[in-house]
ROFIVEX-196508 format. One line per 10 residues: their letters; for each residue z, x, y of C-alpha. Coordinates in steps of 0.05 Angstrom, whole numbers, plus 5000, padded with zeros to 4 digits. Layout:
BEGIN
a> Z/X/Y; ...;
//
This chain:
BEGIN
madrstasel> 9193/3793/7922; 9202/3740/7976; 9136/3700/7987; 9118/3716/8062; 9051/3673/8051; 9086/3612/8085; 9107/3652/8146; 9048/3690/8155; 9004/3622/8156; 9049/3592/8209;
dltgcdsepi> 9054/3657/8254; 8971/3665/8248; 8967/3592/8269; 8995/3596/8327; 8977/3657/8352; 8903/3643/8326; 8895/3594/8374; 8918/3623/8436; 8846/3634/8480; 8864/3696/8504;
hipgaiqphg> 8781/3703/8523; 8793/3655/8582; 8856/3674/8615; 8824/3653/8685; 8846/3719/8720; 8848/3796/8721; 8890/3860/8720; 8903/3882/8786; 8864/3963/8774; 8803/3931/8794;
allaltpdmk> 8762/3871/8819; 8710/3826/8791; 8649/3798/8812; 8607/3747/8777; 8538/3725/8791; 8479/3675/8774; 8414/3702/8740; 8386/3698/8809; 8446/3740/8843; 8481/3686/8870;
vvavsanfad> 8556/3694/8876; 8589/3644/8830; 8669/3671/8820; 8705/3729/8849; 8774/3757/8840; 8827/3738/8884; 8845/3818/8903; 8768/3826/8928; 8793/3836/8999; 8847/3882/8988;
wtgldhveli> 8786/3925/8953; 8734/3921/8997; 8756/3879/9062; 8713/3820/9046; 8747/3757/9038; 8734/3730/8969; 8731/3653/8985; 8667/3671/9037; 8637/3702/8983; 8621/3648/8939;
grssgellda> 8552/3624/8943; 8525/3692/8978; 8467/3725/8947; 8487/3795/8927; 8435/3828/8972; 8476/3802/9027; 8539/3844/8999; 8511/3904/8963; 8467/3959/8984; 8390/3977/8966;
atearlnaaa> 8406/4019/8905; 8464/3971/8873; 8424/3912/8887; 8371/3944/8846; 8410/3962/8789; 8440/3891/8783; 8364/3865/8789; 8354/3907/8720; 8417/3867/8698; 8385/3798/8706;
epgvsigtpf> 8329/3828/8652; 8324/3796/8588; 8340/3836/8526; 8402/3875/8570; 8478/3853/8563; 8511/3920/8574; 8496/3977/8629; 8525/4046/8642; 8575/4051/8700; 8543/4066/8768;
pvgflsreap> 8564/4071/8848; 8573/4009/8877; 8556/4009/8948; 8577/3954/9005; 8538/3936/9066; 8591/3927/9099; 8626/3996/9125; 8689/3974/9113; 8687/3977/9039; 8685/4037/9004;
pylgswhrhd> 8644/4062/8952; 8670/4039/8878; 8649/4059/8805; 8614/3998/8778; 8608/3975/8703; 8564/3900/8693; 8555/3866/8633; 8519/3796/8625; 8555/3739/8583; 8569/3665/8582;
nlvfvelepp> 8493/3658/8631; 8532/3715/8683; 8528/3774/8711; 8595/3817/8714; 8610/3868/8752; 8669/3908/8756; 8698/3954/8798; 8745/4009/8792; 8764/4073/8832; 8705/4130/8829;
qgaiaetqaf> 8715/4193/8796; 8744/4254/8807; 8703/4315/8835; 8648/4350/8796; 8680/4413/8777; 8741/4377/8743; 8691/4325/8712; 8648/4386/8681; 8710/4414/8660; 8742/4349/8631;
frrthgairr> 8668/4340/8583; 8672/4412/8559; 8747/4396/8538; 8713/4325/8504; 8656/4371/8470; 8709/4415/8443; 8753/4355/8410; 8687/4321/8378; 8670/4390/8349; 8744/4397/8320;
lqgaptleaa> 8739/4326/8293; 8674/4337/8261; 8692/4394/8219; 8752/4355/8192; 8746/4362/8111; 8783/4290/8088; 8784/4227/8117; 8866/4235/8131; 8855/4312/8169; 8797/4273/8211;
caaasqevre> 8840/4219/8230; 8903/4263/8245; 8853/4308/8283; 8826/4243/8329; 8899/4225/8346; 8923/4293/8368; 8857/4306/8404; 8848/4238/8445; 8927/4244/8455; 8906/4312/8493;
itgfdrvmiy> 8854/4281/8535; 8895/4230/8558; 8970/4251/8558; 8996/4186/8528; 9065/4183/8498; 9034/4165/8425; 8973/4162/8398; 8960/4123/8331; 8903/4110/8279; 8924/4031/8260;
rfapdfsgqv> 8875/4019/8193; 8869/3942/8177; 8882/3928/8100; 8835/3870/8069; 8884/3816/8087; 8887/3845/8165; 8943/3867/8161; 8949/3942/8181; 8980/4005/8174; 8993/4070/8214;
iaesrcadve> 8957/4126/8181; 8959/4182/8235; 8992/4194/8290; 9007/4251/8354; 9070/4235/8394; 9118/4265/8437; 9178/4293/8401; 9228/4237/8430; 9182/4182/8414; 9200/4140/8357;
sylglhfpas> 9152/4154/8298; 9108/4097/8264; 9078/4140/8218; 9063/4103/8153; 9098/4037/8177; 9054/3970/8159; 9043/3915/8204; 9028/3844/8195; 8965/3811/8211; 8998/3764/8261;
dipaqarrly> 9005/3825/8306; 8932/3825/8322; 8915/3752/8310; 8837/3731/8283; 8818/3723/8367; 8836/3787/8381; 8804/3829/8328; 8735/3792/8345; 8749/3814/8417; 8759/3881/8400;
sinpvriipd> 8695/3885/8358; 8656/3866/8417; 8689/3900/8466; 8717/3969/8435; 8759/3996/8489; 8820/3955/8525; 8861/3996/8576; 8936/3960/8603; 8954/4014/8657; 9022/3968/8673;
idyrpvpvvp> 9047/3913/8626; 9087/3890/8689; 9024/3876/8730; 9015/3803/8773; 8953/3767/8742; 8904/3769/8793; 8863/3699/8785; 8791/3691/8787; 8762/3642/8832; 8732/3589/8817;
ainpltgtai> 8759/3600/8739; 8703/3546/8719; 8631/3573/8702; 8594/3520/8748; 8527/3529/8698; 8565/3502/8642; 8629/3467/8663; 8677/3515/8619; 8720/3565/8643; 8697/3628/8647;
dlsfatlrsv> 8698/3673/8587; 8725/3741/8598; 8704/3770/8528; 8671/3831/8550; 8711/3843/8611; 8752/3907/8613; 8797/3878/8667; 8802/3815/8625; 8881/3795/8641; 8930/3801/8581;
spvhleymrn> 8961/3749/8535; 9036/3734/8549; 9054/3753/8478; 9028/3818/8476; 9054/3839/8545; 9133/3816/8515; 9108/3855/8449; 9098/3918/8488; 9165/3905/8517; 9193/3903/8458;
igmrgtmsis> 9175/3965/8431; 9193/4007/8501; 9122/4020/8525; 9094/4003/8596; 9025/4033/8590; 8973/4020/8533; 8898/4032/8514; 8863/4014/8442; 8792/4036/8425; 8761/3998/8371;
ilrgerlwgl> 8740/4038/8311; 8675/3997/8287; 8643/4011/8217; 8569/3975/8231; 8601/3909/8255; 8660/3911/8220; 8729/3933/8257; 8767/3984/8206; 8820/3999/8254; 8837/4020/8316;
iachnrepky> 8866/4085/8358; 8927/4052/8393; 8952/4093/8455; 9027/4078/8479; 9065/4107/8544; 9129/4092/8566; 9114/4087/8633; 9049/4068/8670; 8988/4099/8665; 8922/4091/8678;
ldldtrqace> 8857/4126/8660; 8790/4133/8694; 8732/4111/8670; 8703/4171/8642; 8764/4180/8603; 8762/4118/8571; 8690/4137/8557; 8704/4198/8523; 8759/4162/8486; 8707/4117/8464;
lvaqvlawqi> 8658/4173/8439; 8719/4211/8396; 8727/4132/8361; 8653/4138/8349; 8647/4205/8322; 8718/4193/8288; 8677/4120/8247; 8619/4168/8236; 8663/4214/8203; 8695/4162/8159;
gvmqdqvvtr> 8628/4133/8141; 8606/4195/8109; 8664/4214/8081; 8663/4142/8046; 8590/4146/8032; 8605/4213/7995; 8658/4182/7957; 8607/4127/7939; 8548/4171/7922; 8599/4206/7869;
qtlkgqaiqr> 8614/4139/7843; 8540/4121/7844; 8514/4192/7805; 8573/4178/7758; 8554/4104/7748; 8480/4110/7737; 8501/4175/7680; 8544/4122/7647; 8492/4067/7652; 8434/4115/7629;
sligdieqlh> 8491/4126/7563; 8496/4057/7561; 8428/4038/7559; 8404/4091/7513; 8471/4070/7462; 8443/3986/7466; 8373/4004/7454; 8405/4046/7393; 8448/4001/7368; 8412/3939/7376;
dhraglarns> 8480/3896/7408; 8483/3906/7479; 8563/3887/7461; 8563/3947/7404; 8537/3995/7468; 8593/3973/7514; 8645/3984/7466; 8612/4056/7457; 8614/4062/7535; 8688/4037/7540;
eallelmgas> 8726/4089/7565; 8669/4116/7614; 8668/4038/7644; 8742/4035/7649; 8745/4106/7689; 8682/4080/7730; 8712/4017/7757; 8785/4042/7756; 8792/3983/7713; 8847/3989/7648;
glclhsregm> 8812/3927/7613; 8742/3896/7601; 8726/3829/7567; 8656/3806/7552; 8660/3726/7549; 8599/3696/7518; 8577/3644/7464; 8571/3695/7416; 8647/3701/7415; 8693/3744/7468;
isigttppad> 8687/3822/7471; 8752/3862/7493; 8752/3924/7512; 8826/3969/7536; 8885/3924/7550; 8868/3848/7571; 8910/3783/7577; 8904/3731/7524; 8849/3697/7505; 8871/3628/7537;
lidrlvqlag> 8879/3655/7599; 8807/3695/7594; 8789/3629/7579; 8811/3601/7645; 8784/3657/7693; 8717/3637/7660; 8723/3574/7677; 8749/3594/7745; 8688/3645/7759; 8639/3586/7740;
qsggpelfqt> 8672/3533/7792; 8614/3556/7839; 8561/3542/7796; 8524/3601/7813; 8520/3675/7808; 8566/3696/7856; 8632/3740/7836; 8699/3730/7834; 8751/3772/7856; 8829/3786/7875;
drlskilpea> 8881/3832/7869; 8938/3780/7864; 8912/3739/7808; 8986/3693/7803; 8973/3683/7876; 8914/3633/7851; 8931/3623/7779; 9009/3611/7782; 9006/3621/7695; 8980/3689/7698;
epfadvasgv> 9047/3712/7728; 9075/3739/7663; 9012/3777/7659; 9016/3817/7720; 9028/3878/7686; 8954/3868/7644; 8916/3831/7696; 8941/3823/7771; 8861/3854/7791; 8807/3812/7770;
lavplsrtpp> 8734/3823/7777; 8694/3771/7744; 8625/3781/7745; 8573/3728/7717; 8520/3742/7669; 8487/3673/7677; 8482/3610/7713; 8488/3556/7669; 8536/3537/7616; 8554/3571/7568;
rrvmiwfrpe> 8566/3622/7616; 8569/3694/7599; 8617/3731/7647; 8637/3808/7649; 8710/3808/7668; 8752/3873/7692; 8826/3874/7697; 8873/3917/7731; 8953/3921/7731; 9007/3906/7777;
vaqnvhwagn> 9023/3972/7821; 9094/3951/7839; 9108/3995/7908; 9153/3989/7962; 9119/3977/8026; 9151/4002/8092; 9137/3949/8152; 9149/3957/8225; 9205/3905/8235; 9206/3843/8185;
pdksisaegd> 9140/3812/8181; 9161/3744/8162; 9197/3738/8234; 9133/3778/8271; 9126/3712/8317; 9181/3658/8340; 9169/3595/8371; 9215/3577/8437; 9192/3505/8455; 9107/3512/8471;
rlrprtsfaa> 9113/3591/8481; 9093/3643/8424; 9152/3701/8421; 9133/3763/8386; 9191/3805/8348; 9238/3838/8381; 9260/3898/8327; 9213/3948/8303; 9268/3980/8255; 9231/3998/8187;
wtelthgrai> 9241/3941/8132; 9226/3957/8054; 9193/3906/8021; 9185/3918/7945; 9119/3881/7924; 9097/3863/7851; 9034/3823/7819; 8993/3855/7865; 8933/3906/7842; 8891/3961/7872;
pweaheiaaa> 8850/3915/7918; 8761/3928/7890; 8732/3979/7929; 8653/3959/7958; 8625/4008/7913; 8668/3990/7853; 8641/3916/7865; 8565/3938/7872; 8582/3986/7802; 8595/3919/7769;
veirdliidv> 8542/3883/7788; 8490/3932/7775; 8523/3941/7706; 8514/3863/7702; 8441/3875/7720; 8433/3927/7667; 8466/3884/7612; 8421/3820/7637; 8358/3865/7643; 8378/3879/7572;
ilrntekler> 8387/3819/7542; 8318/3786/7574; 8283/3846/7539; 8311/3831/7476; 8303/3763/7483; 8224/3775/7499; 8214/3823/7435; 8251/3767/7397; 8200/3722/7421; 8138/3760/7406;
vnsqlarsne> 8174/3772/7338; 8180/3695/7319; 8115/3687/7348; 8082/3738/7304; 8130/3711/7240; 8115/3639/7253; 8036/3659/7250; 8043/3696/7197; 8081/3634/7156; 8019/3600/7179;
elesfahvas> 7975/3641/7142; 8016/3645/7092; 8022/3577/7079; 7949/3565/7094; 7925/3620/7038; 7985/3585/6986; 7950/3522/6995; 7887/3553/6993; 7895/3596/6932; 7936/3541/6897;
hdikeplrhi> 7876/3500/6895; 7828/3555/6878; 7865/3571/6816; 7881/3493/6795; 7797/3486/6774; 7794/3549/6732; 7866/3522/6698; 7839/3460/6691; 7781/3493/6648; 7822/3542/6607;
eafagllaen> 7875/3471/6594; 7809/3442/6567; 7778/3492/6521; 7854/3505/6497; 7863/3426/6479; 7787/3430/6447; 7814/3499/6408; 7879/3463/6389; 7835/3404/6360; 7784/3453/6317;
vaemhdrrlg> 7842/3503/6295; 7885/3451/6273; 7825/3428/6222; 7818/3501/6201; 7892/3503/6177; 7896/3577/6209; 7972/3591/6226; 7963/3656/6263; 7898/3625/6300; 7944/3556/6320;
tmvggiekss> 8001/3591/6341; 7961/3639/6390; 7924/3578/6424; 7994/3541/6422; 8015/3601/6467; 7960/3592/6519; 7974/3520/6518; 8045/3539/6542; 8016/3594/6593; 7978/3543/6619;
rrlrnlindl> 8033/3488/6634; 8076/3548/6657; 8023/3563/6711; 8004/3498/6729; 8077/3490/6747; 8082/3555/6787; 8021/3535/6830; 8053/3462/6840; 8123/3497/6860; 8083/3543/6900;
aefsqlgrqs> 8042/3493/6943; 8107/3444/6956; 8146/3514/6970; 8092/3536/7025; 8084/3460/7049; 8161/3451/7062; 8159/3450/7134; 8094/3416/7145; 8114/3355/7106; 8180/3346/7128;
kplawtslqe> 8193/3273/7168; 8248/3259/7217; 8316/3256/7198; 8348/3180/7183; 8412/3160/7160; 8409/3159/7083; 8458/3142/7022; 8464/3203/6986; 8505/3164/6930; 8434/3129/6925;
itaevvadlh> 8391/3177/6922; 8431/3209/6869; 8434/3150/6824; 8349/3149/6834; 8353/3218/6807; 8394/3205/6748; 8351/3151/6724; 8288/3198/6735; 8326/3247/6689; 8352/3200/6635;
primeadadi> 8313/3219/6583; 8334/3286/6587; 8411/3272/6594; 8400/3237/6534; 8363/3290/6496; 8428/3337/6515; 8470/3280/6506; 8505/3301/6569; 8551/3261/6611; 8541/3247/6685;
qvdklpfarc> 8602/3233/6732; 8580/3214/6801; 8637/3204/6853; 8627/3166/6917; 8581/3207/6969; 8572/3194/7033; 8509/3179/7086; 8480/3229/7116; 8418/3244/7161; 8366/3277/7115;
drsqmrqvlq> 8281/3273/7096; 8300/3226/7029; 8244/3253/6995; 8262/3330/7005; 8341/3312/7001; 8324/3273/6924; 8277/3337/6903; 8343/3385/6921; 8393/3333/6883; 8336/3335/6817;
nllsnalkyr> 8328/3407/6815; 8401/3425/6816; 8414/3373/6764; 8353/3394/6717; 8383/3472/6726; 8455/3436/6697; 8416/3410/6642; 8368/3458/6623; 8434/3514/6623; 8482/3478/6585;
dsarpcriri> 8523/3506/6532; 8502/3487/6465; 8571/3503/6435; 8606/3445/6480; 8592/3380/6491; 8542/3381/6567; 8588/3346/6627; 8557/3345/6694; 8603/3323/6759; 8563/3308/6820;
yaepaeddgl> 8620/3302/6878; 8628/3307/6956; 8675/3350/6993; 8691/3365/7068; 8668/3431/7090; 8719/3432/7133; 8801/3422/7121; 8799/3352/7155; 8791/3284/7106; 8729/3250/7080;
rgeprkggav> 8729/3183/7066; 8654/3163/7035; 8627/3157/7108; 8596/3203/7161; 8652/3234/7202; 8632/3243/7278; 8620/3320/7275; 8636/3368/7220; 8599/3381/7154; 8594/3351/7086;
riciadngig> 8593/3396/7020; 8561/3369/6962; 8573/3389/6889; 8543/3400/6821; 8583/3428/6778; 8572/3442/6696; 8607/3471/6640; 8543/3506/6621; 8528/3579/6610; 8548/3602/6677;
ferryaeqvf> 8525/3680/6702; 8552/3737/6735; 8573/3725/6802; 8545/3780/6830; 8473/3746/6822; 8498/3694/6861; 8459/3699/6927; 8390/3731/6881; 8384/3670/6848; 8354/3635/6909;
epfqrlhgpd> 8306/3687/6926; 8234/3667/6901; 8215/3682/6821; 8295/3720/6820; 8305/3695/6743; 8361/3711/6706; 8331/3697/6637; 8264/3712/6611; 8208/3651/6613; 8217/3649/6530;
eyegsgigla> 8281/3627/6533; 8284/3584/6585; 8221/3546/6623; 8211/3547/6696; 8176/3580/6747; 8237/3615/6792; 8221/3578/6862; 8263/3514/6847; 8323/3547/6872; 8290/3578/6932;
icrkivqrhg> 8263/3505/6949; 8329/3482/6950; 8350/3528/7003; 8296/3526/7046; 8298/3446/7050; 8376/3454/7065; 8371/3508/7112; 8319/3456/7146; 8369/3409/7149; 8425/3448/7182;
gqvgvdteig> 8455/3476/7118; 8482/3518/7074; 8464/3533/6996; 8517/3573/6946; 8538/3574/6878; 8610/3590/6846; 8595/3611/6779; 8632/3645/6720; 8600/3668/6656; 8618/3618/6599;
kgstfwftlp> 8663/3571/6638; 8601/3547/6684; 8578/3535/6753; 8585/3492/6813; 8518/3491/6862; 8525/3462/6925; 8493/3449/6991; 8521/3431/7052; 8498/3384/7115; 8525/3378/7180;
lpasseghpa> 8550/3305/7205; 8522/3289/7275; 8583/3271/7330; 8546/3210/7342; 8533/3151/7295; 8475/3115/7326; 8432/3088/7274; 8474/3098/7229; 8483/3025/7178; 8545/2986/7183;
//
């Protein structure tokens, strides 16, 4: 497809700069008078004498009371009151006998009161018949069942009211190009039904005037402009602004445009949805055609009823979609609460959500990961869209129906992501973003003439195109545009998910708070209990010692064995109490982390355990270990517990060999020094008895022993203490084991990206 953006921008740049609101002239089918708020004449159209017999030059500076009769004067005085800007038409009478009565319309703008004169209406009987016909037209329009039928009815009724050769309903697209969606015409007049027109045909300032001045008539495009004298507003020193004047003279470009399509008379009535220009009722005639004010007002009424009908029909669509969306949201909320996961809830309702949004794919991008539903583009393009959606730094959404125009790298994925609607779920990085996707819809667009040649320049003058023959363009890379109700639905789904996340966060905070209190109570209980139990335990140990001395003198083997059992159980109980107290105090007694040599700590542990190492005749190999940020005393306890276990669970059938070494927890290298980020794994490998792998998690739980107390001494708390310490350091703990071959207990420590404070 040819890229028309450059040509269109040039066209619009030229057209948009034309000052059509200050032409300094009017059309000759009426006369214009401009007065100050105190009713002094400051400007008059040069044809005023032709209409009233009053010389326009002599009128400048005179008061309205010197020109107009009392009834007209009273109406104009009301026009000068604050809060009134446009008045209803009224008969205008002059004091001069030579001046016939006219029908006048007035408006206040640019600090002036403007009075426009036109010929009077027809007889009362004709007027009554006309309004009965208009009433019937409105009733028929209101009975139209669809938007298409309403537009077709409006074009037909306006043509019957006015007698124009062709009446079209012209709808603006989001890019301000337009399309004729309904048409009523004479059989021998060319049809424009279904044709598109570029935005430059009705440039921005013309659309603005259509928005504020809904009826525009040009009875004869070959008219001679009538100057407004003077052309400067004496109150502002600028050109008199005729934006609201029905008689305002027309741009020469537009007049030439009408000649090029073979029309001499034209009228346009704005179709306004609120303050937004939805479209136009455009009327064309091959011969000059003037319509009186009553007829124009009747057509304006038809346009207002059509706008109301359009609003009702669009509101019905929105209401149906809203009800459908609410049902889906209720289902989504229920599933999220049941599954305790908003991502799982989205996945379960994926088909309904995609149908609601008219989308082919959905992606929820967050720091927890990315969930994709339906058909979505590659992850790197989604990451780029997340960046694009976050450029504003706020919660604003991002939407487009032509992504490749904004991101050229998205063009290969036009069949998946031409339309994008990205709705942020969070304001600050890392951002959660919900992104909807639509595929391209390749279609033939039929233009009224080549849109690339809509405007040309000859010297300083702009000229419209001369050919309006149907010109077909095949469009690619463009999706169906996102409708306002679809965007609103996406925002509602976003708000729902945010609400669920906030509720879950609050719930989690409450649970964490309760857990923290429970932990504090348990730690306090363990501390008090261990203290209170130690006192009677000391008595038991003391009495057991006395009994052992007495039994030794008695030489009673059976009694000696019993007393020995008491002493052994007492020692185990004391060790258990000490381990429990230590386990409960780990969080309280922790010190700030500091750079520490794991090599030095390991050497100290080996030295402390030297008697047990000698007893086991063990060969201990310690490789080069790195520095790490840790609590030195706690890390020493971890290494001592793990090395003690390796000695304890040795295999008596072979020499005991234990190796302590470090390896990267990732695939990058390790040189015995902290890396900039990543993690290190410290391993204690033995050739002991090992155990079944299915117990690899269980052994780190408190009191989970795989052997009876008579086989191997221990409280069953040591490995739980190791895990708690390692987790406090941000690492993990685990074991690789096999019966008869030995075990490798390991733990990881994160290595921070910054080496600040690390000894050189």
